[in-house]
Structures are given as C-alpha cells and as structure tokens.
DRENDO-756553 format. One line per 4 residues: their letters; for each residue x, y negated, z negated of C-alpha. Coordinates in nm, 2 decimals. Each point is the difference from the previous one (the first is absolute). Example, Ala and Ser with C-alpha at 12.3 -4.5 7.8 and 13.67 -1.06 7.14 Angstrom:
BEGIN
as) 1.23/0.45/-0.78 ~ 0.14/-0.34/0.07;
//
This chain:
BEGIN
mtkt) 3.44/-37.84/-7.03 ~ 0.37/0.09/-0.04 ~ 0.31/-0.09/0.20 ~ -0.01/0.37/0.11;
dieq) -0.34/-0.07/0.15 ~ 0.13/-0.30/0.20 ~ 0.30/0.19/0.12 ~ -0.22/0.29/0.12;
llkt) -0.21/-0.24/0.19 ~ 0.29/-0.18/0.14 ~ 0.13/0.33/0.14 ~ -0.31/0.03/0.24;
fidp) 0.10/-0.32/0.16 ~ 0.25/0.08/0.30 ~ 0.21/-0.30/0.09 ~ -0.03/-0.03/0.40;
hygc) 0.36/-0.08/0.05 ~ 0.17/0.21/-0.27 ~ -0.23/0.29/0.09 ~ -0.03/0.12/-0.36;
dlis) -0.17/-0.15/-0.32 ~ 0.15/-0.28/-0.19 ~ 0.07/0.21/-0.30 ~ 0.22/0.23/0.21;
akai) 0.15/-0.28/0.16 ~ 0.09/-0.13/-0.34 ~ -0.14/-0.34/0.09 ~ -0.22/-0.04/-0.30;
kkie) 0.21/-0.19/-0.23 ~ -0.24/-0.08/-0.29 ~ -0.34/0.10/-0.13 ~ -0.15/-0.20/-0.28;
idgv) -0.34/0.07/-0.15 ~ -0.15/-0.27/-0.22 ~ -0.35/0.14/-0.12 ~ -0.21/-0.01/0.30;
nvri) 0.26/-0.20/0.20 ~ 0.28/0.14/0.23 ~ 0.30/-0.13/0.15 ~ 0.24/0.18/0.24;
evel) 0.32/-0.10/0.15 ~ 0.09/0.13/0.34 ~ 0.36/-0.04/0.16 ~ 0.03/0.09/0.36;
gyta) 0.34/0.11/0.11 ~ -0.06/-0.09/0.37 ~ -0.07/-0.36/0.16 ~ -0.40/-0.05/0.01;
ksyc) -0.08/-0.36/-0.01 ~ -0.33/0.06/0.23 ~ -0.10/0.30/-0.24 ~ 0.03/-0.12/-0.33;
etlk) -0.33/-0.16/-0.04 ~ -0.18/0.32/0.18 ~ 0.17/0.20/-0.25 ~ -0.10/-0.21/-0.29;
ielt) -0.38/0.00/0.09 ~ 0.00/0.39/0.08 ~ 0.16/0.09/-0.33 ~ -0.24/-0.24/-0.19;
ellk) -0.30/0.14/0.16 ~ 0.15/0.35/-0.08 ~ 0.05/-0.06/-0.36 ~ -0.35/-0.17/-0.06;
tlpe) -0.15/0.34/0.08 ~ 0.13/0.14/-0.34 ~ -0.27/-0.04/-0.27 ~ 0.03/-0.25/-0.30;
isev) 0.24/-0.25/0.20 ~ -0.10/-0.36/0.00 ~ 0.28/-0.18/0.17 ~ 0.28/0.14/0.23;
vvfv) 0.31/-0.20/0.06 ~ 0.24/0.13/0.27 ~ 0.32/-0.18/0.07 ~ 0.18/0.09/0.31;
rvki) 0.39/-0.09/0.08 ~ 0.27/0.12/0.24 ~ 0.36/0.09/-0.10 ~ 0.25/0.10/0.28;
vsha) 0.31/0.20/-0.15 ~ 0.30/0.14/0.16 ~ -0.03/0.39/0.09 ~ 0.26/0.26/0.03;
vqqn) 0.23/0.04/0.30 ~ 0.23/0.26/0.12 ~ 0.21/0.14/-0.28 ~ 0.35/-0.15/0.10;
lkpl) -0.12/-0.34/0.06 ~ -0.14/-0.31/-0.18 ~ -0.28/-0.24/0.09 ~ 0.12/-0.31/0.17;
pgvk) 0.04/-0.34/-0.20 ~ -0.30/-0.20/0.06 ~ -0.20/0.27/0.13 ~ -0.25/0.23/-0.20;
niia) -0.07/0.26/0.28 ~ 0.10/0.05/0.34 ~ -0.26/0.18/0.22 ~ 0.15/0.13/0.34;
vasg) -0.27/0.01/0.30 ~ 0.13/0.25/0.24 ~ -0.10/0.19/0.33 ~ 0.13/0.32/0.15;
kggv) -0.02/-0.17/0.34 ~ -0.02/-0.37/0.14 ~ -0.32/-0.14/0.15 ~ -0.23/0.08/-0.28;
gkst) -0.05/-0.33/-0.13 ~ 0.22/0.03/-0.30 ~ 0.15/-0.36/-0.03 ~ -0.34/-0.16/0.07;
tavn) -0.13/0.23/-0.29 ~ 0.28/-0.12/-0.23 ~ -0.04/-0.35/0.07 ~ -0.37/0.00/-0.06;
lala) 0.03/0.22/-0.32 ~ 0.27/-0.26/-0.14 ~ -0.27/-0.27/0.06 ~ -0.28/0.20/-0.15;
ltae) 0.23/0.07/-0.33 ~ 0.04/-0.38/0.00 ~ -0.36/-0.07/0.02 ~ -0.07/0.22/-0.28;
ganv) 0.23/-0.20/-0.23 ~ 0.34/0.19/0.03 ~ 0.35/-0.17/0.07 ~ 0.09/0.16/0.34;
gild) 0.31/0.03/0.22 ~ 0.06/0.18/0.31 ~ 0.32/0.12/0.15 ~ 0.03/0.08/0.38;
adiy) 0.22/0.30/0.01 ~ -0.07/0.05/0.35 ~ 0.33/-0.13/0.10 ~ -0.02/0.07/0.39;
gpsv) -0.34/-0.13/0.03 ~ -0.08/-0.25/-0.27 ~ -0.36/-0.13/0.03 ~ -0.07/-0.18/-0.34;
pmmf) 0.11/-0.33/0.09 ~ -0.23/0.00/0.31 ~ -0.30/0.12/-0.21 ~ 0.06/-0.26/-0.28;
glsg) 0.06/-0.28/0.25 ~ 0.35/-0.07/-0.14 ~ 0.34/-0.05/0.15 ~ 0.35/-0.14/-0.06;
apes) 0.26/0.10/-0.24 ~ -0.07/0.02/-0.36 ~ 0.13/-0.24/-0.25 ~ 0.30/0.08/-0.23;
fdnk) 0.07/-0.21/-0.32 ~ 0.33/0.17/-0.10 ~ 0.13/0.13/0.35 ~ -0.03/0.35/-0.15;
tmqp) -0.37/0.07/-0.02 ~ -0.30/-0.08/0.22 ~ -0.35/-0.14/-0.09 ~ -0.28/0.20/0.11;
kiaf) -0.21/-0.20/0.29 ~ -0.36/-0.02/-0.13 ~ -0.32/-0.02/0.18 ~ -0.37/0.05/-0.13;
gvqt) 0.16/0.04/-0.34 ~ 0.23/0.32/0.09 ~ 0.37/0.00/-0.02 ~ 0.14/0.13/0.32;
msig) 0.35/0.13/0.13 ~ 0.09/0.11/0.35 ~ 0.31/0.05/0.21 ~ -0.21/-0.19/0.25;
ylvs) 0.07/-0.31/-0.19 ~ 0.38/0.04/0.05 ~ 0.00/0.09/0.38 ~ -0.17/-0.16/0.32;
edqa) -0.31/0.15/0.12 ~ 0.15/0.13/0.34 ~ 0.32/0.13/-0.18 ~ 0.04/0.39/0.01;
liwr) 0.15/0.17/-0.32 ~ 0.22/0.27/0.14 ~ 0.10/0.14/-0.34 ~ 0.08/0.34/-0.13;
gpmv) -0.18/0.16/-0.29 ~ 0.26/-0.12/-0.28 ~ -0.02/-0.37/0.12 ~ -0.38/0.02/-0.01;
tnal) -0.01/0.14/-0.35 ~ 0.27/-0.23/-0.13 ~ -0.19/-0.29/0.14 ~ -0.32/0.10/-0.16;
rqll) 0.17/0.03/-0.33 ~ 0.11/-0.35/0.03 ~ -0.33/-0.13/0.09 ~ -0.15/0.17/-0.31;
netr) 0.28/-0.07/-0.26 ~ 0.10/-0.36/0.13 ~ -0.37/-0.12/0.01 ~ -0.08/-0.20/-0.30;
wddl) -0.37/0.17/-0.05 ~ -0.18/-0.21/-0.27 ~ -0.19/0.22/-0.24 ~ -0.17/0.24/0.22;
dyli) -0.26/0.24/-0.10 ~ 0.04/0.19/0.33 ~ 0.24/-0.01/0.27 ~ -0.13/0.16/0.34;
ldlp) 0.27/0.16/0.19 ~ -0.10/0.04/0.35 ~ 0.24/0.30/0.10 ~ 0.10/0.07/0.37;
pgtg) -0.21/0.26/0.16 ~ 0.15/0.36/0.01 ~ 0.17/0.25/-0.25 ~ 0.35/-0.01/0.10;
diql) 0.33/-0.09/-0.16 ~ -0.09/-0.37/-0.06 ~ -0.33/0.07/-0.16 ~ 0.15/0.27/-0.23;
tlaq) 0.28/-0.23/-0.11 ~ -0.23/-0.27/-0.08 ~ -0.23/0.23/-0.19 ~ 0.29/0.14/-0.20;
nipv) 0.18/-0.35/-0.07 ~ -0.30/-0.24/-0.06 ~ -0.21/0.03/-0.33 ~ -0.34/0.07/0.11;
sgai) -0.29/0.04/-0.23 ~ -0.22/0.16/0.26 ~ -0.05/0.02/0.37 ~ -0.33/0.01/0.24;
ivtt) 0.00/0.16/0.35 ~ -0.18/-0.16/0.30 ~ -0.12/0.21/0.26 ~ -0.27/0.02/0.29;
pqdi) -0.23/0.30/0.02 ~ 0.16/0.17/0.31 ~ 0.18/0.33/-0.05 ~ 0.35/-0.14/0.10;
alld) -0.02/-0.28/-0.23 ~ -0.10/0.22/-0.29 ~ 0.28/0.24/0.08 ~ 0.25/-0.28/-0.05;
aqrg) -0.17/-0.14/-0.30 ~ 0.03/0.36/-0.16 ~ 0.37/-0.06/0.06 ~ -0.01/-0.31/-0.19;
fsmf) -0.17/0.15/-0.29 ~ 0.25/0.28/-0.01 ~ 0.30/-0.25/0.01 ~ -0.14/-0.19/-0.31;
ekvn) -0.06/0.32/-0.20 ~ 0.37/0.10/0.06 ~ 0.10/-0.31/-0.14 ~ -0.22/0.00/-0.29;
vsvl) -0.22/-0.30/0.08 ~ -0.36/0.02/-0.06 ~ -0.24/-0.03/0.30 ~ -0.29/-0.21/-0.13;
glve) -0.23/0.07/0.30 ~ -0.05/-0.02/0.36 ~ -0.17/-0.27/0.23 ~ -0.16/0.11/0.32;
nmsi) 0.04/-0.28/0.25 ~ -0.21/-0.04/0.33 ~ -0.24/0.26/-0.16 ~ -0.26/-0.12/0.24;
hics) -0.06/-0.26/0.28 ~ -0.31/-0.23/-0.02 ~ -0.08/-0.17/0.33 ~ 0.00/-0.39/-0.04;
ncgh) -0.28/-0.01/0.28 ~ -0.26/0.27/-0.10 ~ 0.13/0.12/-0.34 ~ 0.02/0.36/0.11;
eeai) 0.25/0.19/-0.21 ~ 0.23/0.26/0.14 ~ 0.26/0.20/-0.16 ~ 0.28/-0.05/0.27;
fgmg) 0.27/0.19/-0.18 ~ -0.19/0.27/-0.17 ~ -0.21/0.04/-0.32 ~ 0.10/0.11/-0.35;
ggaa) 0.37/0.05/0.04 ~ 0.12/-0.23/-0.29 ~ -0.26/0.15/-0.24 ~ 0.11/0.36/0.10;
maei) 0.36/-0.09/-0.06 ~ -0.06/-0.17/-0.34 ~ -0.19/0.30/-0.10 ~ 0.27/0.23/0.09;
nkie) 0.25/-0.19/-0.18 ~ -0.22/-0.07/-0.29 ~ 0.03/-0.39/0.03 ~ -0.27/-0.23/0.06;
clga) -0.10/-0.15/0.33 ~ -0.01/-0.38/-0.13 ~ -0.20/-0.13/0.26 ~ -0.07/0.00/0.40;
lpld) 0.05/-0.29/0.22 ~ -0.17/-0.05/0.32 ~ 0.15/-0.09/0.35 ~ -0.10/-0.36/0.01;
iqir) 0.11/-0.27/0.23 ~ 0.00/-0.27/-0.31 ~ 0.25/0.19/-0.17 ~ 0.27/-0.03/0.28;
eqad) -0.10/-0.37/0.12 ~ 0.04/-0.14/-0.36 ~ 0.32/0.17/-0.06 ~ 0.14/-0.13/0.33;
igap) -0.07/-0.34/-0.09 ~ 0.11/0.02/-0.36 ~ -0.29/-0.01/-0.18 ~ -0.10/0.36/-0.09;
ivvs) -0.35/0.10/-0.04 ~ -0.01/0.02/-0.37 ~ 0.09/-0.37/-0.04 ~ -0.18/-0.13/0.34;
npes) -0.33/0.18/-0.06 ~ 0.00/0.12/-0.38 ~ -0.36/0.07/0.00 ~ 0.00/0.25/0.29;
riaq) -0.06/0.37/-0.05 ~ 0.38/0.07/0.12 ~ 0.14/-0.23/-0.27 ~ -0.24/0.14/-0.26;
iyge) 0.16/0.37/0.11 ~ 0.34/-0.14/-0.03 ~ -0.08/-0.11/-0.37 ~ -0.15/0.35/-0.08;
iark) 0.33/0.15/0.13 ~ 0.19/-0.24/-0.20 ~ -0.18/0.07/-0.33 ~ 0.00/0.38/0.04;
mtak) 0.36/-0.01/0.09 ~ 0.12/-0.19/-0.31 ~ -0.25/0.18/-0.22 ~ 0.17/0.36/0.10;
lalk) 0.32/-0.18/-0.08 ~ -0.11/-0.09/-0.33 ~ -0.08/0.36/-0.09 ~ 0.36/0.09/0.06;
pkdf) 0.27/0.00/-0.27 ~ 0.11/-0.34/-0.13 ~ 0.36/-0.14/0.00 ~ 0.15/-0.03/-0.33;
sskf) 0.37/-0.07/0.10 ~ -0.03/-0.36/-0.10 ~ -0.10/0.12/-0.33 ~ 0.30/0.19/-0.10;
pnii) 0.31/-0.19/-0.17 ~ 0.31/-0.03/0.16 ~ 0.26/0.22/-0.17 ~ 0.36/-0.17/-0.03;
vqna) 0.28/0.21/-0.10 ~ 0.29/-0.18/-0.14 ~ 0.34/0.12/-0.11 ~ 0.01/0.02/-0.37;
apat) 0.30/-0.11/-0.21 ~ 0.20/0.31/-0.09 ~ -0.05/0.11/-0.36 ~ 0.27/-0.08/-0.28;
h) 0.09/0.23/-0.28;
//
C-alpha cells in the first residue's frame, strides 16, 4: 500500500457539492501511512457543518476497502478564504466573499431565496451578512423581523442589525415603510455604495447581496463597482422568466463575474390538502438553461405556502422549520453554491506587500 494507491482510491469518490473528486478539488491536505494505519486530512473550502461527519464516515469506509489496512483516521475541517473579484476591484474590508443573488425580472422569489440562503449558510457554520440592494422595494427588514435605524458609534459608520446570527443592512432601516423613494439611477447606486462601505461588517465569510431585479443601468453599475466573488441567478421555470434570467447571466459575463449556478424557484406546486403535485409554471426550464450556459442548476424549490407565510412574519422557514424538506433544499443549495465558489481562483491581494516609493537623497560627488 502506497500513497499513490490511496490517491487513486480517493479519486473515485465524487464530492456531491464540489461535483468532482477531492484530489481534483485540492481538498486532501495530508496523507500519512504508518505501517498498516492511515491518516488523512481533508480541508473543505465551503461551509459544510452538517456534512463533515458524513464525509468522514464515507471516506473511512472507502479507505478500509484497501488491503492491509488496520486503522483509518479521517480528519475533516472547513476553511473559508477570499476569492478573486473583478480585476479593477479589491475585496471589501471585513468581508471575504460577496455573492450576488440576481434575477432578470421581479416576482420570482429572489429576496426570499437570498434570505433563506443566508440563514442556511449560517446554520452550516459560516459568518454571514446580507445587504438589501433592492433600494426601491427593500424586503429584508420584514423577513428578518427587524425595524428601526441602525446604531452608529462614531457618527460615520453603521452597525449592521442582527437577527438569527445574520448581519443585515437595508435602506428599509433608514426610511419609513410607507415612504416612496423617487430616486434616479445615480442616487440609488450612491446610496447602495454607502450602505455597503459604511456598514461595519464583522469578519464575514459571505455577504449575500440581494440585487434589485432586472438588468438595466442600476444593476450593471452595481456589478461593475462592487467586488463580487460570484453570483447566482434565481428564476422560475416559465419561458418569460427564463428569458430574463438569460439576460442576467449575460450581464455577469460582460462584467467578468463568475455565475456559480442557477436556482429554480416555484418549480412545482404541492397541494396542501391532497398532496397533488402540479408544474404550474412549466417543467425543466431551469435545468435546460443551466445546461445551455454550462452552469449547474443548484436546486429546485417548490411553490409552498410555508415559504411565503414564514417570510411574512419575520421567521423564514430555514429557522422556523429547520428539519423540513424545504429547509434541507436551501441547505443543499447553500453548500453547492459555496463549493462552486471554493473551486474559483483565490484572492492574493492581501499577500502582496505595499510598495512605498520614497524620494532618495541626491548623490554627492
């Protein structure tokens, strides 16, 4: 038995979130062989608190199939690092990764998805924040059950408001619920930049950016000026939603933001009385779009009254009913989303030393 034998065996194990083997994902950090005993160290680059023990058991059973092995020890840890953003931008202080959640059109459940994914990431052990970038229709305060102006300790920056362990910021905390924001594009983008840069985000692994719907000037400006590590697109299966979602994908391509995958919302309706399933908005649209664009369909969520009801009362389903199948689907999407990000290039800007050029004294002869 050699290290090569172990590596070849590990290559047969496909991680369900990475979508590839752990060797290719560079997740195997150490392999030690001591006679008939084997110890391996696995470092996952995505948030996976609920999966670590399962992975440990599966790898242990796999390695025990090798002959001449007496004892197998598998150590699994998670390490979240910063990933590269657009070339002319740098990651935000206090935030390792910004993940944009976008949709080509409104009404597809983008904000509900963004909130539940933020909560799912928190449940998986990550430090998470969410920025409500939908200036005209902020919904994060309602879904988190929060209100009132954020605190400021220095009159220059704002403290994020926290609920269920998630750091949040929204224009909804600064204006009354019934006040209409009649702002032009530049005012909206400036307001969002202030919310992003003047919030004291505290050591976030992921900041979920809930973008406004559409692909117009506001969305394009945001995508160009905010250091985004990756994006996901939320759509429904119906043709008109998929057409707009395709425009959203094209927008991210043009500004060099990697699309991590697609989420199909309202994929099927399950009758709360009889359990009958019906594809109200069509079938397979999200999977087809993902295949065309060579991205992954990260998951499909049903049209379920619980999702809407729990969001409306400020207790989203991931925290109000964490054992439900819907909460599990959000968890699967969150793990896959961050696993796809973990495979992307890392950010090394903080590793480079600052070069200071000083005026040298003139030479004397």
